[in-house]
C-alpha positions in Angstrom: -0.3 0.8 -29.9 -0.6 -2.9 -29.0 2.6 -4.7 -28.1 3.8 -7.8 -29.9 4.9 -10.4 -27.3 5.9 -13.1 -29.8 9.6 -12.7 -29.0 9.2 -13.1 -25.3 9.6 -16.3 -23.3 7.3 -18.4 -21.2 9.2 -19.4 -18.1 12.4 -19.5 -20.2 10.8 -21.2 -23.2 10.6 -19.2 -26.5 7.0 -18.2 -26.9 6.9 -18.9 -30.6 7.8 -22.6 -29.9 4.5 -23.0 -28.0 1.5 -22.9 -30.4 -1.0 -22.0 -27.8 -3.5 -19.4 -29.0 -7.2 -19.1 -29.9 -8.8 -20.0 -33.2 -11.9 -18.2 -34.4 -14.8 -19.9 -36.2 -15.8 -17.0 -38.4 -19.3 -18.4 -39.2 -20.1 -18.8 -35.5 -18.7 -15.4 -34.4 -21.5 -12.8 -34.0 -19.1 -9.8 -33.4 -20.2 -9.3 -29.8 -16.6 -8.1 -29.1 -16.6 -9.7 -25.7 -13.3 -11.5 -26.4 -11.7 -8.2 -27.6 -12.7 -6.5 -24.3 -12.0 -9.4 -22.0 -8.5 -10.2 -23.2 -5.9 -8.1 -21.3 -3.0 -9.1 -23.5 -4.4 -7.6 -26.8 -4.6 -10.9 -28.6 -7.7 -9.8 -30.5 -8.6 -7.0 -33.0 -12.0 -6.6 -34.6 -12.3 -6.7 -38.4 -13.8 -3.9 -40.5 -16.7 -6.1 -41.6 -20.3 -5.4 -41.0 -20.9 -6.7 -38.5 -17.3 -6.9 -37.3 -15.7 -10.2 -36.5 -13.0 -11.2 -34.0 -9.5 -11.5 -35.4 -6.6 -13.2 -33.7 -4.2 -10.4 -34.5 -1.4 -11.2 -32.1 -1.6 -15.0 -31.3 1.6 -15.2 -29.3 0.4 -12.5 -26.9 -1.9 -15.2 -25.5 -0.9 -16.4 -22.1 0.0 -20.1 -22.3 -2.8 -22.1 -20.8 -5.3 -19.3 -20.7 -8.7 -19.9 -22.3 -10.9 -17.3 -20.7 -12.1 -15.8 -24.0 -13.4 -19.3 -25.1 -15.2 -19.7 -21.8 -17.0 -16.3 -22.2 -17.8 -16.6 -25.9 -21.6 -16.8 -26.2 -21.5 -18.8 -29.4 -18.5 -21.1 -28.7 -16.8 -19.5 -31.7 -13.4 -19.6 -30.0 -11.4 -22.8 -29.5 -7.9 -23.8 -28.2 -5.5 -26.7 -28.7 -5.8 -29.6 -26.3 -4.3 -29.0 -22.9 -1.8 -31.7 -23.5 0.1 -29.2 -25.7 0.9 -27.2 -22.6 1.9 -30.3 -20.6 4.3 -31.3 -23.4 5.8 -27.8 -23.6 6.4 -28.0 -19.8 8.3 -31.3 -20.2 10.2 -30.4 -23.4 11.4 -27.1 -22.2 12.0 -28.2 -18.6 10.4 -25.1 -17.3 10.1 -26.1 -13.6 13.7 -25.2 -12.7 12.9 -21.7 -14.0 9.5 -21.7 -12.3 11.2 -22.5 -8.9 13.6 -19.5 -9.4 10.7 -17.3 -10.3 8.7 -18.5 -7.3 11.6 -17.7 -5.0 11.9 -14.2 -6.5 8.2 -13.7 -6.2 8.1 -14.8 -2.5 10.9 -12.3 -1.8 9.0 -9.5 -3.5 5.8 -10.4 -1.7 7.7 -10.6 1.6 9.3 -7.2 1.0 5.9 -5.7 0.0 4.3 -7.1 3.2 7.2 -5.7 5.3 6.8 -2.3 3.7 3.1 -2.4 4.2 3.5 -3.3 7.8 6.1 -0.5 8.3 3.8 2.0 6.6 0.9 0.8 8.8 3.0 1.2 11.9 4.1 4.6 10.9 0.5 5.7 10.1 -0.5 4.5 13.6 2.4 6.2 15.3 1.6 9.4 17.1 4.6 11.7 16.9 3.0 15.0 18.0 0.4 16.1 20.6 -0.9 19.4 21.9 -1.6 19.7 25.6 -3.6 22.3 27.6 -3.3 22.5 31.4 -4.4 25.0 34.0 -3.7 25.8 37.7 -1.5 27.8 39.9 2.1 27.6 38.6 3.8 30.1 41.0 6.7 28.4 42.8 6.1 24.9 41.6 9.0 25.0 39.1 6.8 23.0 36.7 8.7 24.1 33.6 12.0 23.0 35.1 10.5 19.6 36.0 9.0 19.4 32.5 12.4 20.1 31.0 14.1 17.5 33.2 11.6 14.9 31.9 12.9 15.4 28.4 16.6 15.2 29.2 18.5 12.6 27.2 15.3 11.4 25.6 14.0 11.7 22.1 11.2 14.1 23.1 10.8 17.9 23.3 8.4 20.5 24.5 7.6 23.1 21.8 5.6 26.2 21.1 4.8 26.8 24.8 2.4 29.5 25.7 1.6 30.7 29.3 -1.4 32.9 29.8 -1.6 34.7 33.2 -3.7 37.6 34.3 -0.6 39.5 35.7 2.9 38.6 36.7 2.0 39.5 40.3 -1.0 37.2 40.0 1.3 34.4 39.0 3.4 34.9 42.2 0.2 35.2 44.2 -1.1 31.8 42.9 -3.7 33.2 40.6 -4.9 30.4 38.2 -3.2 30.5 34.8 -3.4 28.6 31.6 -0.6 26.8 29.7 -0.5 25.2 26.3 2.4 23.4 24.7 3.3 20.8 22.1 4.9 17.4 22.8 6.9 16.1 19.9 9.2 13.2 19.1 12.7 14.0 17.8 13.1 10.6 16.1 9.6 10.0 14.7 8.8 7.7 17.6 5.5 7.4 19.4 4.9 10.1 22.0 1.9 8.4 23.7 4.0 6.8 26.5 5.9 10.0 27.2 2.6 11.9 27.1 1.4 9.7 30.0 4.4 10.7 32.0 3.7 14.4 31.3 0.1 13.8 32.5 1.4 12.2 35.7 3.7 15.2 36.2 0.8 17.6 35.8 -1.2 15.6 38.4 1.7 15.4 40.8 2.0 19.2 40.8 -1.6 19.8 41.5 -2.4 21.1 38.1 -5.4 20.3 35.9 -5.1 18.5 32.6 -7.6 20.4 30.4 -7.3 18.5 27.1 -4.9 17.0 24.5 -5.0 16.9 20.7 -3.2 14.1 19.0 -1.4 14.6 15.7 
């Protein structure tokens, strides 16, 4: 059901005190319904005539100063008061103090929306998890101990670690093995800087960085 906006205000001025709305020339109207479809404030209805004619059903729904329907009407069947009516309403109702307040509020909302969008973009670009695969001879290198020390007192952790070796004896005898583990942030921070440190630790211990999967 269409809303009746006649009891609302225009920048603090009672809407009914500002007679800005379209007038239809019934003889010129061809019932194309363009005004009915174009107006987003449900000012118009179409009559039951054959062909139908545009009817200004809710005049005070019209946005003060808007004349889009008149501009798109193919037969110039829609007219509006002179623009001076709007200028006079601006002066008589002293709307600009209200407008300044509304502008301040709008800027605050826009700023908040932009800040939220920036935060969401940063979060979307943040890498909080990665999966790493390495290979080499682990044996006596104490790599896991060093990896654990790298995370101490830092917001990162090593999770879901899997070590694949041919045999336990083979591990002691420096048989090549395969290790996979996850690198995760414990505070939703970005792990890429820490991942570079892990990669350096792998290199320093003579191991091979096989691959990494981000996310």
